[in-house]
ROLUM-51476 format. One record per residue: residue number from 1; residue in one letter; x, y, z of N, C-alpha, C in turn. Coordinates in steps of 0.05 Angstrom, whole numbers. Example, Ala and Ser with C-alpha at 12.3 -4.5 7.8 and 13.67 -1.06 7.14 Angstrom:
REM ROLUM-51476
resi 1&resn A&nu 264&nv -114&nw 156&cau 246&cav -90&caw 156&cu 264&cv -66&cw 156
resi 2&resn S&nu 257&nv -45&nw 142&cau 273&cav -21&caw 143&cu 258&cv 1&cw 157
END
This chain:
REM ROLUM-51476
resi 1&resn M&nu 212&nv -426&nw 337&cau 207&cav -398&caw 336&cu 225&cv -385&cw 314
resi 2&resn H&nu 213&nv -368&nw 298&cau 227&cav -353&caw 278&cu 235&cv -325&cw 289
resi 3&resn A&nu 259&nv -316&nw 284&cau 267&cav -290&caw 293&cu 283&cv -276&cw 271
resi 4&resn C&nu 277&nv -250&nw 268&cau 292&cav -233&caw 249&cu 304&cv -211&cw 265
resi 5&resn L&nu 329&nv -204&nw 258&cau 343&cav -182&caw 270&cu 353&cv -164&cw 249
resi 6&resn L&nu 347&nv -138&nw 251&cau 358&cav -118&caw 233&cu 373&cv -99&cw 251
resi 7&resn E&nu 399&nv -99&nw 250&cau 415&cav -84&caw 269&cu 430&cv -61&cw 255
resi 8&resn Y&nu 425&nv -37&nw 266&cau 439&cav -13&caw 257&cu 457&cv -4&cw 280
resi 9&resn E&nu 482&nv 0&nw 275&cau 501&cav 9&caw 296&cu 507&cv 38&cw 289
resi 10&resn E&nu 496&nv 56&nw 305&cau 499&cav 85&caw 299&cu 523&cv 98&cw 312
resi 11&resn E&nu 534&nv 87&nw 334&cau 554&cav 101&caw 350&cu 582&cv 89&cw 348
resi 12&resn N&nu 588&nv 76&nw 326&cau 614&cav 64&caw 323&cu 636&cv 84&cw 315
resi 13&resn G&nu 628&nv 105&nw 301&cau 647&cav 124&caw 291&cu 657&cv 117&cw 263
resi 14&resn K&nu 649&nv 94&nw 253&cau 656&cav 85&caw 226&cu 630&cv 77&cw 213
resi 15&resn P&nu 629&nv 77&nw 186&cau 604&cav 70&caw 172&cu 598&cv 40&cw 172
resi 16&resn V&nu 588&nv 30&nw 195&cau 582&cav 2&caw 198&cu 556&cv -4&cw 182
resi 17&resn P&nu 558&nv -24&nw 164&cau 533&cav -31&caw 149&cu 512&cv -44&cw 167
resi 18&resn P&nu 487&nv -38&nw 162&cau 466&cav -52&caw 177&cu 469&cv -82&cw 172
resi 19&resn R&nu 461&nv -98&nw 192&cau 464&cav -127&caw 190&cu 436&cv -139&cw 194
resi 20&resn F&nu 430&nv -159&nw 177&cau 405&cav -174&caw 179&cu 412&cv -203&cw 186
resi 21&resn E&nu 396&nv -214&nw 204&cau 399&cav -243&caw 211&cu 371&cv -255&cw 213
resi 22&resn Y&nu 369&nv -280&nw 204&cau 344&cav -295&caw 205&cu 351&cv -322&cw 218
resi 23&resn A&nu 337&nv -329&nw 240&cau 342&cav -354&caw 254&cu 315&cv -368&cw 259
resi 24&resn H&nu 317&nv -394&nw 262&cau 294&cav -411&caw 268&cu 303&cv -431&cw 290
resi 25&resn D&nu 288&nv -431&nw 312&cau 294&cav -449&caw 334&cu 324&cv -448&cw 342
resi 26&resn G&nu 335&nv -423&nw 343&cau 362&cav -419&caw 352&cu 384&cv -425&cw 331
resi 27&resn R&nu 376&nv -432&nw 307&cau 395&cav -439&caw 286&cu 395&cv -416&cw 265
resi 28&resn L&nu 419&nv -405&nw 260&cau 422&cav -384&caw 241&cu 417&cv -395&cw 213
resi 29&resn L&nu 397&nv -384&nw 199&cau 391&cav -393&caw 172&cu 403&cv -374&cw 151
resi 30&resn G&nu 404&nv -348&nw 156&cau 415&cav -329&caw 137&cu 423&cv -304&cw 150
resi 31&resn A&nu 446&nv -293&nw 142&cau 455&cav -267&caw 153&cu 473&cv -253&cw 132
resi 32&resn F&nu 470&nv -227&nw 131&cau 487&cav -211&caw 113&cu 486&cv -182&cw 121
resi 33&resn N&nu 507&nv -167&nw 112&cau 506&cav -138&caw 116&cu 492&cv -126&cw 93
resi 34&resn L&nu 476&nv -105&nw 98&cau 459&cav -94&caw 77&cu 475&cv -78&cw 56
resi 35&resn H&nu 500&nv -74&nw 60&cau 516&cav -62&caw 38&cu 523&cv -84&cw 17
resi 36&resn L&nu 521&nv -109&nw 25&cau 526&cav -132&caw 7&cu 554&cv -130&cw -5
resi 37&resn D&nu 573&nv -123&nw 12&cau 601&cav -122&caw 2&cu 619&cv -135&cw 23
resi 38&resn A&nu 645&nv -134&nw 19&cau 663&cav -148&caw 37&cu 672&cv -130&cw 60
resi 39&resn T&nu 658&nv -108&nw 66&cau 665&cav -92&caw 89&cu 660&cv -108&cw 114
resi 40&resn W&nu 675&nv -102&nw 134&cau 673&cav -114&caw 160&cu 677&cv -144&cw 160
resi 41&resn G&nu 692&nv -154&nw 141&cau 701&cav -182&caw 141&cu 683&cv -203&cw 131
resi 42&resn Y&nu 660&nv -196&nw 120&cau 643&cav -217&caw 109&cu 630&cv -207&cw 83
resi 43&resn E&nu 624&nv -226&nw 66&cau 612&cav -219&caw 40&cu 591&cv -240&cw 33
resi 44&resn G&nu 569&nv -231&nw 22&cau 548&cav -250&caw 15&cu 532&cv -259&cw 39
resi 45&resn V&nu 515&nv -278&nw 34&cau 497&cav -289&caw 55&cu 510&cv -313&cw 67
resi 46&resn T&nu 511&nv -314&nw 94&cau 521&cav -337&caw 109&cu 498&cv -350&cw 123
resi 47&resn G&nu 503&nv -374&nw 134&cau 483&cav -388&caw 150&cu 478&cv -415&cw 138
resi 48&resn D&nu 454&nv -426&nw 143&cau 447&cav -452&caw 132&cu 450&cv -452&cw 102
resi 49&resn P&nu 466&nv -471&nw 91&cau 472&cav -470&caw 62&cu 448&cv -468&cw 44
resi 50&resn A&nu 427&nv -483&nw 49&cau 403&cav -482&caw 31&cu 389&cv -455&cw 32
resi 51&resn T&nu 385&nv -445&nw 57&cau 371&cav -420&caw 60&cu 389&cv -397&cw 50
resi 52&resn A&nu 414&nv -397&nw 58&cau 432&cav -375&caw 49&cu 435&cv -374&cw 19
resi 53&resn T&nu 436&nv -397&nw 6&cau 438&cav -397&caw -23&cu 413&cv -386&cw -36
resi 54&resn R&nu 390&nv -394&nw -26&cau 365&cav -383&caw -37&cu 363&cv -353&cw -34
resi 55&resn L&nu 370&nv -344&nw -10&cau 369&cav -315&caw -5&cu 390&cv -300&cw -22
resi 56&resn Q&nu 414&nv -311&nw -25&cau 434&cav -299&caw -42&cu 425&cv -298&cw -71
resi 57&resn D&nu 412&nv -319&nw -81&cau 402&cav -319&caw -108&cu 381&cv -298&cw -112
resi 58&resn L&nu 363&nv -294&nw -93&cau 343&cav -273&caw -95&cu 355&cv -245&cw -95
resi 59&resn L&nu 375&nv -240&nw -78&cau 389&cav -215&caw -78&cu 403&cv -210&cw -105
resi 60&resn T&nu 416&nv -230&nw -115&cau 429&cav -228&caw -141&cu 409&cv -222&cw -163
resi 61&resn A&nu 386&nv -236&nw -163&cau 365&cav -231&caw -183&cu 354&cv -203&cw -181
resi 62&resn A&nu 356&nv -191&nw -158&cau 346&cav -163&caw -154&cu 368&cv -143&cw -162
resi 63&resn G&nu 391&nv -153&nw -172&cau 412&cav -135&caw -181&cu 433&cv -127&cw -160
resi 64&resn L&nu 434&nv -142&nw -138&cau 453&cav -135&caw -117&cu 474&cv -156&cw -115
resi 65&resn P&nu 498&nv -149&nw -108&cau 507&cav -122&caw -101&cu 511&cv -105&cw -126
resi 66&resn D&nu 508&nv -79&nw -123&cau 513&cav -60&caw -145&cu 528&cv -36&cw -133
resi 67&resn P&nu 554&nv -35&nw -137&cau 570&cav -14&caw -124&cu 563&cv 14&cw -134
resi 68&resn E&nu 548&nv 16&nw -156&cau 540&cav 42&caw -166&cu 516&cv 54&cw -151
resi 69&resn L&nu 501&nv 38&nw -137&cau 478&cav 47&caw -122&cu 485&cv 59&cw -96
resi 70&resn D&nu 469&nv 79&nw -88&cau 472&cav 91&caw -61&cu 464&cv 70&cw -40
resi 71&resn H&nu 477&nv 70&nw -17&cau 472&cav 50&caw 3&cu 443&cv 50&cw 12
resi 72&resn R&nu 430&nv 73&nw 12&cau 401&cav 73&caw 20&cu 384&cv 58&cw 0
resi 73&resn E&nu 391&nv 60&nw -26&cau 376&cav 45&caw -47&cu 382&cv 15&cw -44
resi 74&resn V&nu 407&nv 8&nw -39&cau 414&cav -20&caw -34&cu 398&cv -31&cw -11
resi 75&resn H&nu 396&nv -16&nw 11&cau 381&cav -25&caw 35&cu 352&cv -29&cw 27
resi 76&resn R&nu 340&nv -10&nw 12&cau 312&cav -12&caw 4&cu 307&cv -38&cw -12
resi 77&resn I&nu 324&nv -43&nw -31&cau 321&cav -67&caw -48&cu 325&cv -92&cw -31
resi 78&resn A&nu 346&nv -93&nw -14&cau 351&cav -116&caw 2&cu 328&cv -122&cw 22
resi 79&resn L&nu 317&nv -101&nw 34&cau 294&cav -105&caw 52&cu 270&cv -115&cw 37
resi 80&resn G&nu 266&nv -106&nw 12&cau 244&cav -116&caw -4&cu 248&cv -146&cw -10
resi 81&resn V&nu 272&nv -154&nw -15&cau 278&cav -183&caw -20&cu 272&cv -199&cw 6
resi 82&resn I&nu 281&nv -188&nw 29&cau 275&cav -202&caw 54&cu 245&cv -204&cw 59
resi 83&resn E&nu 231&nv -182&nw 54&cau 202&cav -181&caw 58&cu 188&cv -203&cw 41
resi 84&resn R&nu 196&nv -206&nw 16&cau 184&cav -226&caw -1&cu 193&cv -254&cw 7
resi 85&resn F&nu 218&nv -257&nw 13&cau 230&cav -283&caw 21&cu 216&cv -295&cw 46
resi 86&resn L&nu 211&nv -278&nw 65&cau 198&cav -287&caw 90&cu 168&cv -283&cw 91
resi 87&resn S&nu 157&nv -273&nw 69&cau 128&cav -267&caw 68&cu 120&cv -248&cw 90
resi 88&resn L&nu 136&nv -228&nw 94&cau 130&cav -207&caw 114&cu 114&cv -184&cw 101
resi 89&resn S&nu 100&nv -170&nw 117&cau 87&cav -146&caw 109&cu 98&cv -123&cw 126
resi 90&resn L&nu 116&nv -107&nw 115&cau 127&cav -86&caw 131&cu 110&cv -61&cw 127
resi 91&resn P&nu 95&nv -52&nw 147&cau 77&cav -29&caw 144&cu 92&cv -3&cw 141
resi 92&resn R&nu 93&nv 7&nw 117&cau 109&cav 31&caw 111&cu 102&cv 55&cw 129
resi 93&resn S&nu 76&nv 60&nw 133&cau 69&cav 84&caw 149&cu 78&cv 81&cw 178
resi 94&resn Q&nu 76&nv 57&nw 189&cau 85&cav 53&caw 216&cu 116&cv 54&cw 218
resi 95&resn I&nu 130&nv 44&nw 198&cau 159&cav 45&caw 198&cu 169&cv 74&cw 195
resi 96&resn V&nu 157&nv 89&nw 176&cau 166&cav 116&caw 170&cu 157&cv 136&cw 191
resi 97&resn D&nu 132&nv 134&nw 199&cau 120&cav 155&caw 217&cu 115&cv 146&cw 245
resi 98&resn G&nu 115&nv 120&nw 250&cau 107&cav 110&caw 276&cu 130&cv 104&cw 295
resi 99&resn T&nu 124&nv 91&nw 317&cau 144&cav 82&caw 336&cu 144&cv 52&cw 336
resi 100&resn L&nu 167&nv 41&nw 331&cau 170&cav 12&caw 330&cu 183&cv 2&cw 355
resi 101&resn P&nu 177&nv -23&nw 363&cau 190&cav -34&caw 387&cu 220&cv -37&cw 381
resi 102&resn A&nu 237&nv -30&nw 399&cau 265&cav -32&caw 395&cu 279&cv -35&cw 422
resi 103&resn V&nu 303&nv -45&nw 421&cau 320&cav -48&caw 445&cu 346&cv -35&cw 439
resi 104&resn I&nu 355&nv -18&nw 457&cau 381&cav -6&caw 455&cu 400&cv -20&cw 475
resi 105&resn L&nu 421&nv -32&nw 464&cau 440&cav -47&caw 480&cu 464&cv -29&cw 486
resi 106&resn E&nu 471&nv -28&nw 511&cau 495&cav -13&caw 519&cu 513&cv -31&cw 534
resi 107&resn P&nu 539&nv -27&nw 532&cau 558&cav -44&caw 546&cu 554&cv -41&cw 577
resi 108&resn A&nu 558&nv -63&nw 590&cau 555&cav -63&caw 619&cu 579&cv -50&cw 633
END
């Protein structure tokens, strides 16, 4: 099974970068923060070396990281790379105007 996670943490009180993870059959293949910087203790793509390297190369080819860009633009470019890398079709109208399935996790 393939699984993608795009996690936004809104209630931390600090500017936590969104995090993307891609796994297959329970094995992490690629993960990175969408700011593509060393914030929060990690930098670049981690995970399976072959997959992480390919994904990092695609992000680099797209001009990321670029500290001069607004974080929203970096997110847009990074999500476009993810979309192409995984052959996904992210329906813009549904994402912008619709309701997407989501889970809100709260501490027990």
